[in-house]
N, C-alpha and C positions, 0 to 999 in steps of 0.2 A: 565750555570751553573748557576742560579741566585741568589741571597739573599732569596728571597721570595719561590724557593722552596725548600731551606736549613730551611726556618723556619716550611714549609709544613711537612716535615718529622720530625723532632722535635715534631710537635705536634699531628702528628698519631702515632708514636713511645709512647708519652706519654699516649695519650686515649686510644691505644690500638683498635683503629678502625677507619678505614676511615669517615663512620656514623658520627661516636660522633666529629671527629676533623673538617667536613668539616662546623659542627654546631657551632662550637666554630669559627670556622675559617669566617663564613657568608659566603663561596661561594657553589658552587654544588656540589655534590661529584661528579660527572662525571668530573667536570674541575680541581677537587682535585687528583684525578684517571690518569686523562692525563697526567698531573705535574709532578706526582712521578715518573709515565711510561717515560718520555720524560728524567726525571733526570737518572734512573737507564740506558736507553740507550744511552746516551752523556759519563756517568762512567765507561759502562760496568759493573756494580754492582748491584747484587739482593738485592736491599735494607730490603724489606719484601718479608714473602711467606703469599699467600692467601689462607684461608680454609675456613669450613665452619665456624668454630669456630670463624673467624675473619681474622686477621692479626697477623702474629709472623716476628722477625725480626733475619734475618741470622746471622751468624756469623761476615760475611762482611757487613753486616748493622749497626751492633751494634759499627764496627771499626769506619767506616763513621761518625756516628753519631755524636760518640765522637768528632772528627774533625768537624763537622755543629756546637756544640754546641760552641766549641769555636772562630768559624768564627763569629757567631751571636751574640757570647757575646761581641767580639770586637769592630762588629759593633755597638752594643747599647750604647757603651762606647765613640766611635767615634761623634755618633749622640747627646748624652750629653753635650760632652766639645764642638763640634765645629757646631752645627746646633741648640740645643736647649739651649746652652750656657750655662747652669747648670754645678754645682761642677761634677765631674767623681765620679761615686758611684762605690767604690774597692771592689771588689769580691774576695771570697777565700771560696775555699772546701777541707775538709781531710776528710778521711775513716779512721777509726781505730777499732781495735778489744778493749776489754771492761776494757779501763785501766784508772785509775784516775787520774793519771801524764798528758795524753793527753788533758782531758777538762780543769785541771789546768792551761794548757801552753795556752788553747783557750784562757781561760777567760783573762789570761792575755794579750794576741792579743786583744781582745777586748775592754779592759780597755786602749789599750795602742793609738785604734785610737781616744779618746776622743771625740768632735763632728760631726768628719766627718763624710761622708755619703757613707754606706758600705752594703753589703748584704753576711754576713758569714754562712758557712752550716758546721757543725760537725755531720758526720753520723758515728754512733755508733752502730756496727752490726754484723754479720757473718763473718767468715773468707773470704770464697767463694765472698761474696759480697765486701769484702773492696779490694780485690786481681781485682775485673771486675771495683769496678768503677773507681781505678787507671788506667787500661786496656783500658777502653773505655773513658778516660777524663772527667768523669766526678766528679771527685777531682784530685787535682792539684798531692795530696801524698798519702800516707797510713799508718798505725803502724801497724806491727805482731810482731808474735815472731817466729824464730827457737830453734830447739833441737836436738840433734842425733837422734829421732828418726822419726820425719818431714822432715828434711832438706833437704835429698836429693830431696822428692817427689816435695814438694813447692818450694826449687832455681828449678826444670825442671818447672814447670807451670810457673814461675817468666820468664825463660827464652824464654818460646814459645810465653808470652805475651810481650817480649820486653821489663819486666820489671828488675830495678837493687833492692837488696838488699844492705841497708848502715846501719850498726851496730850503735845504739846508746850505749846500754850497754851490759854487761854480769852481770848474777847474779845468787847466786845459788839460788835452791827453798824454797820455805816457805809455808806454810802454816796460813790463816787467820781464824780467828776463834773471839767469841765471847767473853767478859772478864769473863763470866758465864759456858765457856765451861770445862769440866774436864780435858782437858788438858793444860789449863790456869796456869802460874808458870814454865812451861818446857823452861830448854834454848835450849834443842833442840827433835823432836819427830820422829817417823819413822813409816814405813809402818805400822808396827803390832800394833803400838799406835792408826793407825787410822780405822782398820778393823771394829769394832765395831760402827762407826760415820759416819752420812748421809755424801754423796759425793755431794759437789754442782759445778755444771758446766754449763756451756753456751753452749743453744741448738741450734743446726747447720741448722737445720731447711733439707731439702733435698738432702743437700751438707754434710750428716751427716758419711762421713770416719774419720775413726781413725784422718787422717792427718790434718783432718781440724780444729782439736778440739783445745780449748784455754788452755788447761791444759796440763801439761805432763804427760808422765805413763797413758795414754787415754785408755791403753787396758786391764787395769787391770780388773776384775771384783767386783762389791762392793754391800755388802747384801742391804744398802740403800742410794739410789743416786736419785737427787733430779737435774731436768734440770730447767733452767730459760732461760730469753731472756734480761732481762735488768740489770743494776746493782744496781739498789736500790734494787731490789725486793733481791740480793744477799746478801746484807748488812743488810737486812732487816731479814733474813733467820739464816744468822752469830749473830744476835745479840740474835735472838729469839728461836734457835734450838741450837742443838749440832753438827751443821752441819761444814763444812770446805771446803774452797776452796784453790787451789793450785795457786800461782800464785810468781813475781818475788821478794815480800816482798818490793817493792818502791811503800810506799802510802804517800798520803800527810796527814800531823799531823794533820789537822782539821777534816778528815775522822777517823784516826786511834783513835784519841783523846784516851776518858777512855772505849770506848767500843769496839773497835776492837784491837785484838791483834797478831803481826807476830811473827812467830817461826818459826827456819831456818828446813827446812826437812833434816834427813839423809841418803841421796840421791846421788849415780854418778853420775849428772846430770848437764845439765849447761843451762840457758836461755839465749837466744839470742834475745833482742830485738830490732829491726830497723826499717827505715823507707823507704819506696817500692815508686818507681819516673820508669817512661819512663826512657828508655836508654838515649836518646838524651836532657832529661829532662836540663834547665837553671830555677833555682829559680824565681819567680817571687818576688818584693819587700817585698810582703808580705809573701810568701812563705819563703823567706829567716829570716825574721822577726820571723815567727813563729818556724823554725828548730831553729833558738837562741835560742828562750825563752824556747824551748823543753829541748834544752842541763841544761840550767840553772836550770829549775824547777827540772829536773831527780837530778842533783848535788848535789840542794838542802835537795831535799828528801834522797837522800843517807848519808845526814850531819845530818838527823832529830835521 
């Protein structure tokens, strides 16, 4: 197994085609195919399945690629420091469901780096993608939530992926609405109060099972429902319509401001938000720094 072979499989995975990968690597397609085949033979791992539509990554190939990316990234750091004699570029990646406090902590992490050379990635997206990013080591950690409805299923998925859930905090469910919403001014709201209003949720793509929902009470029927994919859109809809979304109530004051109102929801439920990592995970310095900042940010928002 060589570092070059690992770079080859990563490029093929990213391009989704051996032909396109060969072009970007400036090598002949037969040579690339042969190198990948030799790697699969040596490791006893089928990384790619070939079909008329191109290549598909196998489940074992997905796991292999996660480790391959780590090796290639570490090799790049060694080259930067000891061969190119340049300052080592710091790298960190986190995946998360759509939470304002995770991006707030990410901002603080970036600020703390000052003029240092770095490459940071914040992947904010679907629940399934967040879990898969951590499983394949594309991200050092992820942030998701559990409740009584999804806990058994999600924890089973995490165990099967050799991941663990570490709770950050537990919170009573709240709704987020715009200041002109008819429910504004209430000290608490009920499910009955919400019936005539549009329910705003995050779309989960092909993995659209209720258990992957980012909001509690996902099995309820709603007369009006709007699904979105990004946080800014859901904020715009809260401000511009009578729509609401259900979350933890933890929201930065700069976002909440005068436009967004958080009101407790009268239901017997608890939202548990936590960090997912590999079972044998040991935080990198940047990972530990992000975790520390995350705790500080959440603590500060609870006191808002």
